[in-house]
RODO-2510 file (C-alpha; in nm, 4 decimals, decimal comma):
residues 387
     n   res          X          Y          Z
     1     m     0,4862     1,1915     1,5357
     2     r     0,6889     0,8801     1,6170
     3     r     0,5061     0,5523     1,5634
     4     r     0,6605     0,2652     1,7571
     5     l     0,4731    -0,0165     1,5886
     6     l     0,7452    -0,2539     1,4787
     7     g     0,6080    -0,5475     1,2853
     8     s     0,6272    -0,8601     1,5001
     9     c     0,5905    -1,1323     1,2393
    10     v     0,7608    -1,4494     1,3548
    11     l     1,0721    -1,5842     1,1907
    12     g     1,0107    -1,9556     1,2199
    13     f     1,3552    -2,0792     1,3039
    14     c     1,3944    -1,8132     1,5742
    15     l     1,1557    -2,0223     1,7802
    16     l     1,3474    -2,3448     1,7316
    17     f     1,7129    -2,2596     1,7708
    18     s     1,9259    -2,0426     1,9941
    19     f     2,1492    -1,7845     1,8308
    20     p     2,5080    -1,7327     1,9401
    21     v     2,6018    -1,4022     2,0970
    22     w     2,7294    -1,1848     1,8161
    23     a     3,0650    -1,0154     1,8658
    24     n     3,0081    -0,6640     1,7350
    25     q     3,3036    -0,4675     1,5979
    26     v     3,3627    -0,0940     1,6406
    27     v     3,4242     0,0503     1,2912
    28     g     3,4105     0,4246     1,3544
    29     r     3,2197     0,7016     1,5243
    30     t     2,9642     0,9644     1,4332
    31     y     3,0697     1,3242     1,3686
    32     e     2,9072     1,6643     1,3507
    33     t     2,7872     1,7507     0,9986
    34     d     2,6030     2,0266     0,8157
    35     i     2,4620     1,7810     0,5602
    36     q     2,0827     1,7573     0,5531
    37     t     1,9413     1,4114     0,4923
    38     f     1,6081     1,3368     0,3233
    39     v     1,4191     1,0076     0,2897
    40     n     1,1454     0,9974     0,0272
    41     g     1,1357     1,3771     0,0290
    42     a     1,1147     1,4387     0,4041
    43     p     1,3973     1,5414     0,6399
    44     i     1,5340     1,2726     0,8716
    45     a     1,8047     1,2598     1,1379
    46     g     2,1228     1,1504     0,9588
    47     y     2,4483     1,0444     1,1274
    48     n     2,7804     1,1059     0,9542
    49     m     3,0422     0,8320     0,9882
    50     g     3,3500     0,9251     0,7913
    51     g     3,1588     1,0215     0,4765
    52     k     2,8831     0,7629     0,5168
    53     t     2,5304     0,8580     0,6170
    54     l     2,3511     0,6368     0,8680
    55     v     1,9845     0,6492     0,9708
    56     l     1,8089     0,4569     1,2463
    57     a     1,5839     0,1722     1,1343
    58     e     1,3149     0,2768     1,3818
    59     d     1,3110     0,6310     1,2404
    60     l     1,2206     0,4856     0,8992
    61     l     0,8784     0,3854     1,0360
    62     d     0,7620     0,7429     0,9788
    63     y     0,8913     0,7484     0,6209
    64     g     0,6894     0,4743     0,4546
    65     f     0,8668     0,1637     0,5852
    66     s     0,7897    -0,1328     0,8071
    67     c     1,0359    -0,3204     1,0251
    68     w     1,0099    -0,6869     1,1186
    69     i     1,1619    -0,8183     1,4416
    70     s     1,1800    -1,1680     1,5900
    71     v     0,9595    -1,2395     1,8882
    72     k     1,2637    -1,3455     2,0902
    73     g     1,4049    -0,9964     2,0560
    74     e     1,7244    -1,0778     1,8658
    75     g     1,6648    -0,7564     1,6742
    76     i     1,5293    -0,6234     1,3474
    77     l     1,5269    -0,8781     1,0658
    78     e     1,4112    -0,6731     0,7690
    79     i     1,3109    -0,3272     0,6513
    80     a     1,0760    -0,2871     0,3543
    81     s     0,8722    -0,0120     0,1977
    82     t     0,4997    -0,0137     0,2699
    83     g     0,4246     0,1507    -0,0632
    84     y     0,3387     0,4863     0,0941
    85     g     0,5384     0,8012     0,1508
    86     p     0,6304     0,9792     0,4752
    87     s     0,3652     1,0682     0,7302
    88     q     0,2293     1,4183     0,6813
    89     d     0,3126     1,5049     1,0419
    90     v     0,6562     1,3438     1,0376
    91     e     0,9008     1,5061     1,2794
    92     q     1,2749     1,4743     1,2443
    93     g     1,3282     1,4304     1,6158
    94     a     1,6408     1,4777     1,8233
    95     k     1,9659     1,3078     1,7272
    96     l     2,1550     1,0644     1,9414
    97     p     2,4732     1,2005     2,1033
    98     l     2,7939     1,1499     1,9061
    99     g     2,9613     0,8196     1,9755
   100     p     3,1093     0,4942     1,8455
   101     v     2,9578     0,2938     1,5600
   102     e     2,9556    -0,0852     1,5651
   103     v     2,8916    -0,3401     1,2908
   104     a     2,6938    -0,6478     1,3876
   105     d     2,7915    -0,9894     1,2547
   106     d     2,4281    -1,0592     1,1634
   107     p     2,3221    -0,8444     0,8644
   108     i     1,9823    -0,6836     0,8315
   109     s     1,7626    -0,7381     0,5252
   110     f     1,6419    -0,4411     0,3207
   111     h     1,3788    -0,5309     0,0601
   112     g     1,4905    -0,8903     0,0948
   113     v     1,8626    -0,8253     0,0292
   114     p     2,1222    -0,8464     0,3124
   115     v     2,2891    -0,5176     0,4048
   116     t     2,5351    -0,4150     0,6772
   117     k     2,3728    -0,3735     1,0179
   118     y     2,5198    -0,0824     1,2096
   119     l     2,4600    -0,0169     1,5786
   120     l     2,4438     0,3329     1,7226
   121     q     2,4316     0,3067     2,1018
   122     g     2,2548    -0,0261     2,0613
   123     q     2,0043     0,0969     1,8007
   124     t     1,9985    -0,0576     1,4527
   125     a     2,1005     0,1690     1,1652
   126     v     2,1629     0,1340     0,7912
   127     c     2,3892     0,3216     0,5512
   128     l     2,2026     0,5154     0,2814
   129     e     2,4971     0,5213     0,0394
   130     e     2,5227     0,1433     0,0587
   131     l     2,1507     0,0988     0,0008
   132     g     2,1474     0,3445    -0,2876
   133     e     2,4466     0,2125    -0,4881
   134     v     2,3050     0,1947    -0,8416
   135     a     2,6207     0,1171    -1,0423
   136     g     2,6373    -0,2498    -1,1327
   137     s     2,2986    -0,3367    -0,9842
   138     k     2,0407    -0,5518    -1,1630
   139     n     1,8102    -0,2471    -1,1587
   140     e     2,0690    -0,0017    -1,2928
   141     a     1,8755     0,0522    -1,6182
   142     y     1,5881     0,1957    -1,4144
   143     g     1,8118     0,4040    -1,1882
   144     y     1,7760     0,1920    -0,8742
   145     s     2,0008    -0,0323    -0,6694
   146     d     1,9563    -0,3993    -0,5808
   147     y     1,7809    -0,2646    -0,2713
   148     l     1,5268    -0,0790    -0,4923
   149     a     1,6618     0,2561    -0,3781
   150     k     1,8840     0,5432    -0,4923
   151     t     2,0771     0,8270    -0,3311
   152     t     2,1321     1,1734    -0,4769
   153     w     2,4014     1,4080    -0,3489
   154     d     2,3667     1,7853    -0,4019
   155     g     2,7009     1,9434    -0,3215
   156     a     2,5761     2,3004    -0,3588
   157     k     2,2889     2,2520    -0,1141
   158     r     2,4775     2,0019     0,1034
   159     t     2,1877     1,7549     0,0919
   160     l     2,1686     1,3779     0,0549
   161     s     1,8371     1,2421    -0,0737
   162     f     1,7383     0,8770    -0,0424
   163     d     1,4402     0,7542    -0,2435
   164     t     1,2838     0,4113    -0,2890
   165     f     1,0803     0,2500    -0,5640
   166     l     0,7421     0,3202    -0,4054
   167     s     0,4004     0,1991    -0,5140
   168     q     0,2437     0,5130    -0,6591
   169     t    -0,1019     0,4448    -0,5260
   170     e    -0,2058     0,8060    -0,5667
   171     v    -0,1543     0,8000    -0,9412
   172     l    -0,5138     0,6968    -1,0194
   173     q    -0,6837     0,9597    -0,8042
   174     g    -0,7548     1,1727    -1,1107
   175     v    -0,8611     0,8757    -1,3219
   176     e    -1,2183     0,7532    -1,3536
   177     a    -1,2035     0,4353    -1,1446
   178     t    -1,5622     0,3491    -1,0530
   179     r    -1,7415     0,0239    -1,1421
   180     l    -1,4144    -0,1576    -1,2077
   181     d    -1,2005    -0,4288    -1,0523
   182     y    -0,8545    -0,5463    -1,1392
   183     t    -0,6234    -0,8436    -1,1187
   184     f    -0,2465    -0,8404    -1,1449
   185     l    -0,0778    -1,1482    -1,2911
   186     d     0,3007    -1,1726    -1,3472
   187     d     0,3645    -0,8217    -1,4842
   188     t     0,0240    -0,7231    -1,6249
   189     l    -0,2805    -0,5391    -1,4924
   190     y    -0,6170    -0,6670    -1,6126
   191     f    -0,9280    -0,4563    -1,5628
   192     w    -1,2778    -0,6014    -1,5368
   193     p    -1,6221    -0,4378    -1,5182
   194     n    -1,7833    -0,4627    -1,1755
   195     d    -2,0976    -0,2509    -1,1444
   196     l    -2,1127    -0,3072    -0,7684
   197     r    -1,7730    -0,1550    -0,6890
   198     y    -1,7774     0,2186    -0,6306
   199     r    -1,4142     0,3073    -0,5816
   200     m    -1,1243     0,1016    -0,7136
   201     a    -0,7755     0,1730    -0,5815
   202     l    -0,4478     0,0131    -0,6823
   203     l    -0,2825    -0,0840    -0,3562
   204     p     0,0350    -0,2727    -0,2661
   205     s    -0,0287    -0,6454    -0,2537
   206     d    -0,0493    -0,8139     0,0853
   207     g     0,0575    -1,1408    -0,0765
   208     s    -0,2410    -1,3356     0,0554
   209     a    -0,4836    -1,3037    -0,2355
   210     p    -0,5715    -1,6130    -0,4430
   211     q    -0,5120    -1,6642    -0,8133
   212     p    -0,7100    -1,4108    -1,0187
   213     s    -1,0369    -1,5380    -1,1564
   214     q    -1,1028    -1,4737    -1,5237
   215     g    -1,4047    -1,2563    -1,5913
   216     e    -1,4482    -1,0873    -1,2544
   217     g    -1,1698    -0,8936    -1,0869
   218     t    -1,0656    -1,0058    -0,7417
   219     q    -0,7891    -0,7512    -0,6717
   220     s    -0,5399    -1,0376    -0,6487
   221     y    -0,1688    -1,0514    -0,7168
   222     a    -0,0252    -1,3795    -0,8410
   223     f     0,2364    -1,5452    -1,0608
   224     s     0,1884    -1,8092    -1,3245
   225     a     0,4024    -2,1226    -1,3296
   226     a     0,5749    -1,9921    -1,6424
   227     y     0,6838    -1,6606    -1,4864
   228     p     1,0630    -1,6702    -1,4260
   229     k     1,1462    -1,6686    -1,0562
   230     e     1,4592    -1,4631    -1,1237
   231     n     1,2335    -1,1746    -1,2281
   232     q     1,1201    -1,1340    -0,8684
   233     g     1,3163    -0,8595    -0,6981
   234     t     1,4045    -0,7058    -1,0355
   235     i     1,2202    -0,4090    -1,1832
   236     q     1,0192    -0,5153    -1,4891
   237     p     0,8019    -0,3326    -1,7413
   238     l     0,4423    -0,2931    -1,6213
   239     y     0,1752    -0,3772    -1,8778
   240     v    -0,1970    -0,3168    -1,8907
   241     s    -0,4366    -0,5352    -2,0861
   242     t    -0,8093    -0,5196    -2,1502
   243     g    -0,8202    -0,8128    -2,3893
   244     e    -0,6913    -0,6227    -2,6931
   245     g    -0,3181    -0,6726    -2,6508
   246     k    -0,0767    -0,5256    -2,3963
   247     e     0,0694    -0,1799    -2,3480
   248     v     0,3655    -0,0721    -2,1332
   249     v     0,2481     0,1860    -1,8792
   250     g     0,5254     0,1874    -1,6167
   251     q     0,7331    -0,0464    -1,4034
   252     t     0,6649    -0,3128    -1,1427
   253     v     0,8652    -0,5204    -0,8983
   254     t     0,7649    -0,7949    -0,6565
   255     l     0,9568    -0,9176    -0,3549
   256     p     0,8845    -1,2868    -0,2896
   257     a     0,7413    -1,3849     0,0471
   258     t     0,9780    -1,4603     0,3348
   259     p     0,9186    -1,6568     0,6578
   260     w     0,8313    -1,3335     0,8400
   261     r     0,6307    -1,1395     0,5797
   262     s     0,4116    -1,1961     0,2778
   263     a     0,4975    -1,0931    -0,0769
   264     l     0,5212    -0,7223    -0,1628
   265     t     0,4221    -0,5930    -0,5051
   266     y     0,4980    -0,2375    -0,6188
   267     l     0,3430    -0,0621    -0,9170
   268     s     0,4804     0,2578    -1,0695
   269     i     0,2360     0,3843    -1,3327
   270     v     0,3849     0,6449    -1,5649
   271     e     0,1415     0,6518    -1,8576
   272     t    -0,1670     0,7515    -1,6587
   273     e    -0,3609     0,8707    -1,9639
   274     s    -0,3134     0,5351    -2,1352
   275     v    -0,4354     0,3528    -1,8260
   276     a    -0,7393     0,5807    -1,8049
   277     a    -0,8209     0,5133    -2,1706
   278     q    -0,7974     0,1370    -2,1187
   279     m    -1,0203     0,1563    -1,8129
   280     q    -1,2826     0,3548    -2,0013
   281     k    -1,2982     0,0817    -2,2661
   282     v    -1,3844    -0,1750    -1,9990
   283     r    -1,6390     0,0108    -1,7893
   284     t    -2,0055    -0,0526    -1,8623
   285     p    -2,2131     0,2581    -1,9438
   286     q    -2,3753     0,4226    -1,6440
   287     k    -2,7507     0,3615    -1,6112
   288     s    -3,0172     0,6275    -1,5992
   289     y    -3,2007     0,6796    -1,2707
   290     a    -3,4993     0,4734    -1,3822
   291     e    -3,2839     0,1944    -1,5260
   292     a    -3,0654     0,1705    -1,2154
   293     y    -3,3528     0,1889    -0,9643
   294     d    -3,5555    -0,0680    -1,1573
   295     f    -3,2570    -0,3046    -1,1880
   296     f    -3,1654    -0,3024    -0,8186
   297     t    -3,5142    -0,3138    -0,6704
   298     k    -3,6134    -0,6045    -0,8965
   299     t    -3,2861    -0,7956    -0,8480
   300     y    -3,2493    -0,7518    -0,4714
   301     q    -3,4778    -0,7270    -0,1695
   302     l    -3,5550    -0,3649    -0,0782
   303     e    -3,5334    -0,3198     0,3008
   304     s    -3,5659     0,0574     0,3351
   305     q    -3,5478     0,3788     0,1337
   306     i    -3,5042     0,7523     0,1879
   307     e    -3,4970     1,0278    -0,0739
   308     n    -3,4811     1,4012    -0,1334
   309     e    -3,5127     1,6133    -0,4469
   310     t    -3,1836     1,4949    -0,5966
   311     h    -3,1041     1,1483    -0,4591
   312     t    -3,2597     0,8224    -0,3438
   313     v    -3,0793     0,6010    -0,0917
   314     c    -3,1797     0,2352    -0,0645
   315     v    -3,0810    -0,0460     0,1708
   316     l    -3,1014    -0,3717    -0,0248
   317     r    -3,0219    -0,7307     0,0616
   318     e    -2,8932    -1,0116    -0,1530
   319     e    -3,0833    -1,3418    -0,1354
   320     n    -2,9230    -1,5540     0,1381
   321     g    -2,6744    -1,2728     0,1840
   322     g    -2,6192    -0,9477     0,3678
   323     p    -2,7281    -0,5870     0,3124
   324     f    -2,5733    -0,3108     0,1051
   325     v    -2,6472     0,0551     0,0293
   326     v    -2,7045     0,2094    -0,3131
   327     v    -2,7334     0,5830    -0,3806
   328     f    -2,9201     0,6796    -0,6985
   329     a    -2,8794     1,0240    -0,8559
   330     k    -3,2079     1,1441    -1,0028
   331     d    -3,0259     1,3002    -1,2974
   332     g    -2,8646     0,9628    -1,3732
   333     g    -2,6244     0,7092    -1,2285
   334     y    -2,5727     0,5240    -0,9016
   335     v    -2,2969     0,4153    -0,6632
   336     v    -2,2762     0,1276    -0,4147
   337     l    -2,1520     0,2397    -0,0744
   338     e    -2,1574     0,0130     0,2319
   339     d    -2,1405    -0,3445     0,0972
   340     q    -2,2052    -0,6288     0,3430
   341     r    -2,3403    -0,8876     0,1010
   342     d    -2,1067    -1,1500     0,2474
   343     n    -2,2331    -1,0922     0,6035
   344     r    -2,5868    -1,2203     0,6526
   345     e    -2,5940    -1,1264     1,0213
   346     k    -2,5332    -0,7549     0,9541
   347     t    -2,8043    -0,4907     0,9535
   348     i    -2,7885    -0,1443     0,7972
   349     t    -3,0048     0,1628     0,8524
   350     v    -2,9833     0,4992     0,6737
   351     a    -3,1039     0,8485     0,7674
   352     w    -3,0567     1,2017     0,6411
   353     n    -2,8256     1,4169     0,8521
   354     g    -2,8377     1,7430     0,6612
   355     e    -2,9367     1,8540     0,3119
   356     n    -2,7290     1,5929     0,1270
   357     a    -2,5609     1,4100     0,4147
   358     v    -2,6547     1,0499     0,4894
   359     d    -2,5703     0,8560     0,8049
   360     i    -2,5144     0,4843     0,7418
   361     k    -2,5349     0,2726     1,0579
   362     l    -2,3881    -0,0793     1,0521
   363     y    -2,4568    -0,3324     1,3281
   364     p    -2,2986    -0,5375     1,4775
   365     f    -1,9506    -0,3888     1,4549
   366     a    -1,6554    -0,5205     1,6548
   367     a    -1,4964    -0,2330     1,8432
   368     p    -1,1678    -0,2579     2,0383
   369     h    -1,1539    -0,4704     2,3544
   370     g    -1,4226    -0,7063     2,2245
   371     i    -1,7029    -0,4504     2,2463
   372     t    -1,9903    -0,4857     2,0000
   373     t    -2,1249    -0,1531     1,8807
   374     t    -2,2799     0,0306     1,5841
   375     m    -2,0451     0,1859     1,3292
   376     v    -2,1719     0,5138     1,1828
   377     t    -2,0347     0,6643     0,8611
   378     n    -2,1484     0,9916     0,7060
   379     w    -2,1541     1,0524     0,3310
   380     n    -2,2144     1,3696     0,1335
   381     v    -2,4087     1,2137    -0,1538
   382     a    -2,3770     1,5300    -0,3628
   383     a    -2,0001     1,4776    -0,3720
   384     l    -2,0151     1,1189    -0,4999
   385     n    -1,8987     1,0376    -0,8508
   386     f    -2,1954     0,9117    -1,0551
   387     r    -2,0265     0,9229    -1,3972
***
């Protein structure tokens, strides 16, 4: 399924100055080929130009990339990984007819590094071999190019594979990650206990988070004044720390912010068992049913409650704050689900919708086109992780 949602972040000086008309140069043409091209494991339409493989920038939207364009329409400014892989329903699509290939005088940026901008019938394209040139790059020791990518040619299968240094956000799915928060400073992950967070996920940074606060995780990504600026854009060892020293668990790289996008931080965790062990050291022990119920109902205002033989669901409210929902397992443990403590104007109601299914209704909720409505989510409380 083609998604045509090009990022439209504004490049500041595009609004202030007029660009000259670029004189594009014809450098070749596309030819028929039996080579299959893959990007991050999924097939993509590749265009052969005298031994080089070109792909359209817009096609990369379905393969875990974002594209930024100027609002004046001068064209695509940068391509960067979003930290996720190809869409599950990605379709290769039909190829453009064979024809001439031009090179534009204005290069495109890939992960913050300029690269040749090719034009196929007016559409922007990039060369995978150029992006994946590992030899001599600052990331050669890790097997990646300056563009944080690599290409692999299989002559027997006639395939060319292009892979990028993606944020492996799925790596913690099998790891116990409840009641925790994290901060990421320079090159190190710090985990903190947070009994009110149900599910923690390591996600690519959006670059807008503040400096991490010591003692309570804020899921922020930041750099200290002492961190060398030349390290940005270069793959570095990834450490984890829980206050008892540091341990290398993978690699990380951060692209500094540009005028048209915020910073991008990528985490590749290799030693998942080590990370899980460090997280277990930090987490506070789970409370029994009586301990948890007593703690929450005495600490917060109880607004409503429903229960069955195995679970109790409570809507609580923080003093001078908003409501949140806690599910207590009668054989021990609890999880916090809908959390609106920062929104005093919100209201939450809960109701059973099946043997172990709970409907959580949140109001007001801003729907598209400015409509105010009630958002309803359904949870199978028997499937929640109370460990």
